[in-house]
Each structure stands twice: as structure tokens, then as C-alpha cells.
N, C-alpha and C positions, 0 to 999 in steps of 0.2 A: 244262704248257705251253697257250697261250693257243690258241683257235679262229681258224682262217683265214675270212674275213667274204667270202661268196661273195655276188654278185645272181645271181636268175635271168635269162638274157635275154631279158627280153617284149618288148623294145623294141632294134633296132639299133644302135649304138655313135654313127653321126651323127645319128640324130636325140635320147638321151640328150645329145649334147653340143649339139645347138642348141636343146634344152628347158632346158638348162643355164644358156646363154648369154641366151635372150630372154627366158623368162618374167618378168612385169612384178613379181610378188609375191615378193621376197625370200624368206620363210620356203622358197618352189616353188625356187627358185636353191639354196637351198642342200642341199637334199634332192636335187634333181639332181646336185648335185657330191658326196654321199655315194654314190649312185647309181654314178657315173661311177667314183671312184675305186674303189671296189668290183667294180666290171668291167674295167676296164682294168686295173691291180693288185690284185688281192687279196690282202689282208693281214691283219693283226689290226685288231680294232677300235679299239684305243689307239690307233695308227699313225694310219689313218681320223680318227678325233677330233683329234688332235691336228694333222692337214694342213687338215682341216677347220672348226676352232674351235668344236668341240660336245663333251660329254660323249660317253663311252662308250656308255653306256645311248643317248643319242639313234641313234648309230649302228644298237646293235642294235636298235631299237624300229623306223626307218627302213627299211632291211634286211630286216627280218621283216616287214613289211608288205608292204613292194615284192616280194617271191616271194611272198605269200602272196595277193596284191588284186591285182596288175601296177601299170597306170598311174593307176588309182583312189587310191590308198593315197597315192602321192605329191599329186596337186592334189585338196587338198580344199579346200573352200569357208574354213578358216582356225578361229582361235578366236572370234573376235568374231559377233555377227549375232542375231538373233530365232527363236531356234529353239523354245521355249515359247509357242506363241502357241494360241488360241481360232481363231480366224477368220485366214484369209488375207486379205492386202490387200484383193484384188476383194470377198471377200465384205464387209471392212469399210467400203468405199464404195458397197455396196447398203446396206447397216445406215443409214449416215449419210444417205442420200436423202431421205428422209423429214423427216428433222429440218434438213435446209439446207435444204430447201423452206419451212417454218416459220419457218425463220430469215432467209429472204428477205422475208417478209410482216411480219416484226419482233414475231413469236410467241415467247414463251418455251418450249424444248422442253424437257419432261422425261421420262424414260426409265420411271416407273412404280414402281422399288422401288432402295433405295439403293446410290450407285455410291460409291466413291472418287474424288474428285475429281482424284486425281494419273492415275487410271485416264484420265478423262474427256479432260484436255488433253493425254497423250501422244497418244492416239486421235487428238484434234485436228489434235495438232502434226505427226503424222505424212501426214496429208491437206492440209498448208497451213494451215490455220488457228493463228490467234491469238488472243488475248484484246485487244481492245482499250479503251481506257480512257482518257479525256480527262489529261491532264496534271493532277499534283496545283495547287491553288491553294488558300494559305492566305485563310481565310473572314475576316480583316480585313486584306486586305491591301489599300493603299492607291494607285492607278495613279500618283496627282500625286507622292506621296513615293518612290515608286521612279523615275520620272521625272528629279524633280530630285537624286537620288542619282548617275543615272548622272551627269547634267550635272557635279556636284560633285567626284566621286569622283577622276577622271585628276588635278586640281588639289591636292587631300589627297595622293595617292601621290605625285607629284614634290617636293611637299613633302617628304615622307619619302625620296625618296633622295636630295634635294640632303643632307640632313642626315646620311644614312650614308654618302654620299660625302665629305661634309667631315671625318667621323669617322677614315674610313679614310684622307685623307689628310696625317690629325695623325698618324695614328700611323707611316706611312710616313716623314713626313719625321724622326721624333723616330729610327725605325731607320737614316734615311741619315745624322744627324751620329753614333749609337752607331757603325754599321759604321767612320767613319773613326778613331773613338775606340779602336776593338778592333784596326785595322787599324794601327795606330802602334804600339800595345802590342807586336804580335805581332814586331815588326821588331827 
């Protein structure tokens, strides 16, 4: 026989219900729903999982963590995030300050030892910097030829469209003739 899942009353039932309805994060609302079900009507984890559309293991895990740690177990930061960091964002700002001053003077900033490019680009991206490059231009491009093409391209395109329209009209007129023949033979 399966065990009945009980949740410890860390919060009043009205507070659990309020958090279940108003939490902006979906995964927290779902966790609060599991706790609410375990508080209002303690039953087997399998029945709670069917009601909440989660697995039985999730129900066991959520109720167990809630019973041990209380509200802090439900309102976690989520799955994503930057948890393996060497420096905080503030420390990164302090680290970048001398390099940004060099960049404003037009100098090239170097670190002193080799660091992978992706690490530097991610660091700069976190602080609102991006790599600014000029728009690519072919060395043999000719502005006069480009301008001439811009002027003649619409004419060439219209000629292509009229050819395509004539071909479609020819197909549709032959289809009308064939449809009339087929309609007569069916009767």
C-alpha cells in the first residue's frame, strides 16, 4: 500500500493558495499547487501527480524539500543562471574600468596572458559592449555599375513577370477548355 503524502504546515493555507495563484514563475506556481494539494487533501503521490500533471517523483521531491526546508525550497532561482562565476558583475565592472579608459583613448587593450576570444566577448557582452565593424565591401566593387544596375533592375524584373504571367494565362486558358470537355463527358 502506498504512503499518503503530507506537507508540513510552514505557511497558512490562505498564504499557500495566494502564492499558488500569484507567483509570476510557472514552475513555482506548479510547486505551490503540489503543496496545496498535499495540505488540503493528503493522498497518494500518484493521485497528486495526476491532478497536477507532473511525475510521481516530482511530487515526492517537492513535498520532501518543502517539509525539510520550508518556503525556501519552493521559491528557488530556477534552472538557468550564471552560477559558476569567478567574479561578480560588480567585480567585472571594476576589472573592465582601466580597459574601457584605454578604449576611449583609442588604444588597444591587452590583458597580459592569453585568454580565449569567446571569454572576452561574453564578458564585454554582459556589460553592453559589442564588436563594431564596418559594413563589408568588396575591393573591386564599382559604384557606377551598382547605380546603373539599380536603375535597370526594375525593368528587367517587370519583363520577367510579364513572361511568367503570359505562361500562366496560357495554362489557365487550356485548363478552361479541358474542363469544359471533361464536364461534357461526365454528363
